[in-house]
C-alpha positions in Angstrom: -28.6 -40.7 16.0 -26.5 -38.0 18.2 -27.7 -38.4 21.8 -29.6 -35.4 23.2 -26.9 -34.4 25.6 -23.2 -34.6 25.3 -20.7 -34.9 28.6 -17.3 -33.2 28.4 -15.0 -36.2 29.5 -13.8 -35.8 33.0 -14.0 -38.1 36.5 -17.5 -37.2 36.9 -18.6 -38.4 33.5 -17.0 -41.9 33.5 -20.1 -43.7 34.9 -22.5 -42.5 32.5 -20.4 -42.7 29.3 -22.2 -44.8 26.5 -21.5 -48.4 27.0 -19.7 -48.8 23.6 -17.0 -46.7 25.4 -14.8 -49.0 27.7 -13.5 -47.0 30.9 -10.7 -47.8 33.6 -11.6 -50.8 35.7 -9.5 -49.0 38.5 -10.2 -46.0 40.7 -8.9 -43.2 38.3 -8.7 -40.6 41.7 -6.2 -43.3 43.5 -3.5 -43.3 40.5 -0.2 -41.9 41.6 2.6 -41.0 39.3 5.5 -43.7 39.0 6.7 -42.6 35.8 7.7 -39.0 34.6 7.2 -39.0 30.7 8.7 -36.0 28.6 6.9 -35.6 25.5 3.3 -36.2 25.9 2.1 -36.6 22.1 0.0 -38.7 20.4 2.2 -41.6 20.1 2.7 -41.6 23.8 -0.7 -41.6 24.6 -1.5 -44.3 22.3 1.5 -46.7 23.3 3.0 -46.3 26.8 0.1 -44.5 28.3 -2.4 -47.3 26.7 0.1 -50.1 28.5 0.0 -48.2 31.8 -3.7 -48.1 31.7 -4.1 -51.9 30.5 -1.6 -52.8 33.6 -3.8 -51.2 36.3 -6.9 -52.6 34.6 -5.3 -56.0 34.9 -3.9 -55.9 38.2 -5.3 -52.7 40.2 -2.0 -51.5 41.0 -2.5 -47.7 40.7 1.2 -46.6 41.7 2.1 -46.4 38.3 0.7 -43.5 36.9 2.2 -40.9 34.7 3.1 -37.4 35.0 3.8 -35.9 31.9 5.9 -33.2 31.3 6.4 -30.6 28.2 9.6 -28.6 27.6 8.0 -26.5 24.9 5.7 -23.7 25.0 3.5 -25.4 22.2 3.0 -28.2 24.6 0.5 -25.7 26.8 -2.2 -26.2 24.7 -2.7 -29.9 25.2 -1.8 -29.5 28.9 -4.6 -27.2 29.5 -7.3 -29.4 27.7 -6.1 -32.6 29.1 -6.4 -30.7 32.8 -10.1 -29.6 31.9 -10.6 -33.3 31.6 -9.0 -34.4 34.6 -6.0 -35.9 32.2 -8.6 -38.4 31.0 -8.5 -38.9 27.2 -10.4 -41.2 24.6 -8.1 -43.7 22.5 -9.6 -44.8 19.6 -8.7 -48.2 17.5 -9.8 -47.8 13.8 -10.0 -51.3 12.4 -9.6 -52.2 8.5 -13.5 -53.3 8.4 -14.5 -50.0 9.9 -15.1 -50.8 13.4 -14.1 -48.2 15.8 -13.3 -49.4 19.6 -12.7 -46.6 21.9 -11.7 -46.4 25.6 -11.1 -43.9 28.3 -7.3 -44.0 29.4 -6.7 -42.8 32.9 -2.8 -43.2 33.2 -2.0 -39.4 33.2 -2.0 -37.7 36.7 -0.7 -34.5 35.8 1.2 -32.2 33.3 3.9 -29.9 33.9 5.0 -27.2 31.5 8.8 -26.2 31.7 7.7 -22.4 31.6 5.7 -22.7 34.3 8.6 -24.1 36.8 11.9 -26.0 35.8 12.3 -27.0 39.6 8.8 -28.4 39.9 10.0 -30.7 37.3 13.1 -31.5 38.5 11.8 -32.2 41.9 9.0 -34.4 40.5 11.7 -36.4 38.8 13.7 -36.5 42.0 10.8 -37.6 44.2 11.0 -41.1 45.7 7.9 -42.3 44.1 9.3 -42.2 40.5 11.2 -45.1 39.4 11.1 -44.2 35.6 11.7 -41.5 33.4 10.5 -42.1 29.7 11.0 -39.8 26.7 9.5 -39.4 23.2 11.4 -36.1 22.1 11.9 -37.4 18.4 15.2 -38.1 16.9 16.0 -34.3 16.7 15.8 -34.3 20.4 18.8 -36.4 21.0 21.3 -33.4 19.9 23.5 -35.6 18.2 25.3 -35.1 14.7 23.8 -37.6 12.3 26.9 -37.9 10.4 29.2 -38.2 13.4 27.0 -39.7 16.2 28.8 -37.1 18.5 26.7 -34.9 20.9 26.7 -31.2 19.9 28.2 -29.7 22.8 28.1 -26.0 21.0 24.3 -26.1 20.6 23.3 -22.7 22.2 20.8 -24.4 24.6 23.4 -27.1 25.9 25.4 -23.9 26.8 22.8 -22.3 28.7 22.0 -25.5 30.6 25.4 -25.7 31.6 25.4 -22.2 33.2 21.8 -22.7 34.5 21.6 -26.0 35.8 18.3 -25.0 38.0 16.3 -23.8 35.0 17.4 -26.1 31.6 15.9 -26.1 28.5 17.0 -29.6 27.1 16.1 -32.9 28.7 19.5 -33.6 29.5 19.8 -30.9 31.9 16.4 -31.8 33.8 17.8 -35.5 33.7 21.2 -34.3 35.3 19.7 -31.9 38.0 17.2 -35.0 39.2 19.6 -37.3 39.4 22.0 -35.0 41.1 19.5 -34.5 43.5 18.4 -38.1 44.1 21.8 -39.0 44.7 22.3 -36.1 47.3 19.0 -37.5 49.0 20.5 -41.0 49.0 17.4 -42.3 46.6 18.0 -45.0 44.1 18.2 -43.5 40.8 15.2 -44.0 38.1 15.7 -46.0 34.9 15.8 -43.4 32.0 13.8 -45.2 29.1 13.6 -43.8 25.5 10.5 -44.6 23.5 11.8 -43.0 20.6 12.1 -44.5 16.8 15.8 -44.4 17.1 18.1 -47.9 16.9 19.6 -48.6 20.3 17.8 -45.9 21.5 18.5 -46.7 25.2 22.4 -46.7 24.3 21.9 -43.3 22.4 20.6 -41.7 25.1 22.8 -42.9 27.6 25.8 -41.8 25.3 24.1 -38.3 24.8 23.6 -37.9 28.4 27.0 -38.7 29.8 28.5 -36.9 27.0 26.5 -33.7 28.4 27.3 -34.3 32.0 31.1 -34.7 31.4 31.2 -31.0 29.9 30.6 -30.2 33.8 31.1 -33.2 36.1 33.4 -36.1 35.0 32.9 -37.5 38.6 29.0 -37.6 38.6 29.0 -38.7 34.9 31.0 -41.9 36.0 28.3 -42.4 38.9 25.3 -42.1 36.1 27.3 -44.8 33.9 27.8 -47.1 36.9 24.4 -46.8 38.6 21.8 -45.4 35.9 19.9 -47.9 33.5 19.1 -47.1 29.8 17.4 -49.9 28.4 16.8 -50.1 24.8 13.4 -50.6 23.5 11.4 -51.0 20.3 7.8 -49.3 19.8 5.3 -49.8 17.2 1.9 -48.2 16.4 0.7 -45.9 13.6 -0.9 -43.0 15.5 -2.2 -40.3 12.8 -3.0 -36.7 14.0 -6.4 -36.5 15.4 -9.0 -34.7 13.2 -12.1 -32.6 13.8 -13.9 -35.9 12.3 -12.4 -37.7 14.8 -13.8 -35.7 17.7 -17.2 -35.5 15.8 -17.6 -39.3 15.6 -17.1 -39.5 19.6 -19.9 -36.6 19.8 -22.0 -39.1 18.1 -21.4 -41.4 21.0 -22.5 -38.8 23.5 -18.5 -37.6 24.7 -17.0 -34.4 23.9 -13.2 -35.1 24.1 -10.8 -32.1 23.1 -7.9 -34.1 22.1 -8.5 -37.9 21.8 -6.2 -40.1 19.9 -6.7 -42.4 17.1 -4.6 -45.3 16.2 -4.6 -48.6 14.5 -5.1 -52.0 16.4 -1.7 -53.2 16.2 0.7 -52.3 19.0 4.1 -53.7 20.0 6.7 -53.0 22.6 9.8 -54.9 23.2 11.9 -54.0 26.1 15.3 -54.9 27.1 15.1 -56.1 30.9 17.6 -53.7 32.4 16.1 -51.5 34.9 17.8 -49.8 38.1 14.5 -49.7 39.8 11.2 -50.9 40.0 9.4 -51.6 36.8 5.8 -52.5 36.3 4.9 -56.1 34.8 4.2 -54.7 31.2 4.6 -58.5 29.9 1.3 -59.2 31.9 -0.5 -56.8 29.1 1.6 -57.8 25.8 4.9 -56.1 25.9 7.7 -58.2 25.4 11.0 -58.3 27.4 13.9 -59.8 25.9 17.7 -59.8 26.3 18.4 -58.2 23.2 16.2 -55.7 21.4 18.6 -54.9 18.3 17.3 -57.4 16.0 13.9 -56.1 16.4 14.7 -52.4 16.3 16.7 -53.0 12.9 13.6 -55.0 11.7 11.0 -52.3 12.7 13.5 -49.1 11.8 14.4 -50.4 8.0 10.9 -52.2 7.3 8.3 -49.9 8.7 9.7 -46.7 9.3 12.0 -46.4 6.1 8.6 -48.1 4.4 6.8 -44.8 5.6 9.4 -42.6 4.1 9.1 -44.7 0.8 5.5 -44.1 0.4 5.5 -40.6 2.0 7.8 -39.0 -0.9 7.0 -40.8 -3.7 3.1 -40.5 -2.7 3.8 -36.7 -2.4 5.2 -36.6 -5.9 2.5 -38.6 -7.0 0.1 -36.1 -5.5 -1.3 -38.5 -2.8 -2.4 -37.3 0.6 -2.4 -40.4 2.9 -0.4 -43.7 3.4 -3.5 -45.4 2.6 -3.7 -44.0 -0.6 -0.2 -44.4 -1.4 -0.2 -48.2 -0.7 -3.5 -48.5 -2.9 -1.7 -47.5 -6.0 -0.5 -50.8 -7.7 3.0 -49.3 -8.5 3.8 -47.6 -5.1 2.8 -50.5 -3.2 5.1 -52.8 -5.3 7.9 -50.6 -5.0 7.6 -50.7 -1.4 7.5 -54.8 -1.3 10.2 -54.7 -3.6 12.3 -52.4 -1.7 11.7 -54.6 1.5 12.5 -57.9 0.0 15.5 -56.4 -2.4 17.0 -54.1 -0.4 16.2 -54.2 3.5 15.7 -58.1 4.1 19.4 -58.9 2.9 20.8 -56.7 5.7 18.3 -57.8 8.5 19.9 -60.1 11.3 17.9 -63.3 12.4 14.7 -62.1 14.8 13.5 -64.7 16.8 9.9 -65.9 16.6 9.2 -63.5 13.3 9.3 -64.5 9.8 10.2 -61.3 7.9 8.1 -62.1 4.9 5.3 -62.6 6.9 6.2 -59.3 8.7 6.3 -57.5 5.3 3.0 -58.8 4.5 1.6 -57.6 7.9 2.9 -54.1 7.2 1.4 -53.6 3.9 -2.0 -54.8 5.5 -1.5 -52.1 8.2 -0.6 -49.3 5.5 -3.8 -50.3 3.8 -6.3 -49.7 6.6 -8.6 -47.1 4.8 -9.5 -45.6 8.4 -5.9 -44.7 9.6 -5.9 -41.6 7.2 -2.2 -41.0 8.1 -1.2 -38.0 6.2 1.9 -38.1 4.0 3.0 -34.3 5.3 2.9 -35.7 8.8 5.1 -38.9 7.7 7.6 -36.5 6.0 7.8 -34.3 8.9 11.4 -33.8 10.0 12.7 -35.9 7.4 16.4 -34.9 7.6 16.0 -36.7 11.0 14.6 -39.8 10.0 16.0 -40.5 6.4 19.6 -41.0 8.2 18.1 -43.5 10.8 15.8 -45.4 8.8 17.2 -45.6 5.4 21.0 -44.8 5.3 22.2 -47.5 7.1 20.3 -49.9 4.5 22.0 -48.0 1.8 25.7 -48.0 3.4 25.2 -51.9 3.9 24.3 -52.6 0.8 27.0 -50.7 -1.1 29.5 -52.4 1.4 28.4 -56.0 0.5 27.5 -55.5 -3.1 23.7 -55.3 -2.5 21.1 -53.5 -4.3 20.2 -49.5 -3.9 18.1 -48.6 -6.9 15.0 -48.1 -4.9 16.8 -46.1 -2.0 18.4 -43.8 -5.0 15.1 -43.2 -6.2 13.6 -42.3 -2.7 16.7 -39.8 -1.9 16.1 -38.3 -5.8 12.4 -38.0 -5.0 13.3 -36.3 -1.7 15.5 -33.9 -3.7 12.7 -33.0 -6.0 10.3 -32.6 -3.2 12.6 -30.3 -1.2 13.5 -28.0 -4.2 10.2 -27.4 -5.7 8.0 -28.0 -2.7 5.2 -29.1 -5.0 3.9 -32.6 -6.1 4.7 -33.3 -9.9 1.4 -31.9 -10.9 2.4 -28.7 -9.1 0.2 -28.9 -5.9 1.9 -27.3 -2.8 3.3 -29.4 -0.2 3.4 -28.8 3.6 7.0 -29.2 4.7 8.1 -29.1 7.9 11.8 -29.8 8.7 14.3 -27.7 11.0 16.6 -28.3 8.0 14.2 -27.3 5.1 15.7 -24.1 4.1 19.4 -25.9 3.8 17.8 -28.7 1.9 15.9 -26.7 -0.5 18.9 -24.4 -1.5 20.8 -27.4 -2.0 18.3 -29.1 -4.0 17.4 -26.3 -6.2 21.2 -26.2 -7.3 20.4 -29.3 -9.3 21.2 -27.6 -12.8 24.6 -26.6 -11.7 25.6 -29.6 -9.6 23.5 -32.9 -9.9 24.9 -33.8 -6.4 24.2 -31.1 -4.6 21.7 -32.4 -2.4 23.7 -35.1 -1.3 26.4 -32.8 -0.1 24.4 -31.6 2.8 26.8 -33.7 4.8 24.7 -33.2 8.0 22.3 -35.5 6.7 24.0 -37.8 4.2 27.6 -38.0 5.4 29.8 -38.6 2.4 27.5 -40.4 0.8 27.9 -38.0 -2.4 31.5 -39.4 -2.7 30.3 -43.6 -3.3 30.6 -44.0 -7.0 28.4 -47.1 -6.4 25.7 -45.0 -5.5 25.7 -41.5 -7.1 25.1 -42.4 -10.9 21.9 -44.4 -9.9 20.8 -41.4 -7.9 21.5 -39.0 -10.8 19.8 -41.4 -13.1 16.5 -41.1 -11.3 16.8 -37.4 -10.8 16.9 -36.6 -14.2 14.1 -38.8 -14.9 12.0 -37.0 -12.3 13.2 -33.3 -13.5 12.6 -34.4 -17.1 8.8 -34.9 -16.1 8.7 -38.6 -16.1 5.9 -39.5 -13.5 7.0 -41.2 -10.2 4.3 -43.9 -10.9 6.0 -44.8 -14.2 9.5 -44.9 -12.4 8.2 -46.8 -9.8 6.4 -49.5 -12.2 10.1 -49.9 -14.0 11.6 -50.8 -10.7 9.4 -53.6 -10.1 10.1 -56.5 -12.2 7.9 -59.0 -10.6 4.3 -59.0 -11.3 2.5 -56.4 -9.4 0.8 -57.3 -6.3 -3.2 -56.7 -6.4 -4.2 -53.7 -4.2 -5.4 -54.3 -0.9 -9.1 -53.7 -0.1 
């Protein structure tokens, strides 16, 4: 039964919340920022901010709070809602048995918006208390050509930032200005830590930032290269978009939270222990510091993230709405399992402490959680930035080594139909959000004149359309889809092993 009165989440309300909601065990009024984070979305709030909150709960060390930064005007809505709640929010873990565990996170101290004052962000990053600047800016935020890996120096925003160093638009301008200011003040640089799903994310961030700085100041670029650390990391936690239903469920516990975060119980953070300034002991709350993150990154990107794309694109064609619904379809679950065993596992490196077959089974169970209603439209969001990172490297390695590419070819064929028709096979309109949506649509719609037109979008696929070991397979599946054959029937034809039972 809903309580007679509900409390809007804020510091005053903490002591009066229902006992089922865990609250910070430290004084949230004493939290000071030691980290600046760019890109305060749901994943950050369910992952890094959760680790910071857990660290402060365990140690009582409140010097590692997070000052959030939003570079887009679209970030203002979340900023205003969180400000009204004293930057507190509720994190809700949804377990497969229906249990929900809610806890209030007190890690955020502030939330700065670039449109208000770029210099305020630069000054915050440059302040002595800040030891780490972390980022979740999505794959597209790194401004590199996915085909060549080179920094896109002619991006108009890059040119603007070079001409206006005190009012940049991109993260590279902010990092550069803040690091320059710290150097001038004689302060040690902060560690720059990517938390994005990009293989070798720290190395990529370092390369892009140095490319940007070298456009204007080679000497300073050399200083950054020698003095600033960019640790690679692997992050993992499924975090679907928050719904009105999620907010209403909290109201039933007597708390009003304008923007809670929901997530699965599982979380993982693998970090290279290479910092140029102080860092929190995140290993005390479950993070794992290692010498080499690469095998863990490769495992996660090619199994989980590519697996999401497999289910997202095929499930969309099958007129399904969520990851759970997709993996509950025996044909798609078997397709994903076969993809991971036959096409991904042969390309993986040994991963200390992890059995890849166990990892596969854990992933299937995570995807099957009926309470993590992760929408396929979210999974397919910006696929043009994801597919080159999550799937194409597997295709290229298998082509080079004589491995299997059938299911990968089907996924790209499904993406072509998805981009062309923008509907499921039953005609249901799809919600497509992608910076290259129009270009992909135009290319895919030329299928009748050129069956490889979609693969000829070189900014996404490079020279894949020239691969004789791939294109006939791709064309075959594309033809079957356009002829009206169900994606489920095609999936079934690709799984020779007996179908695995659907998970409950």
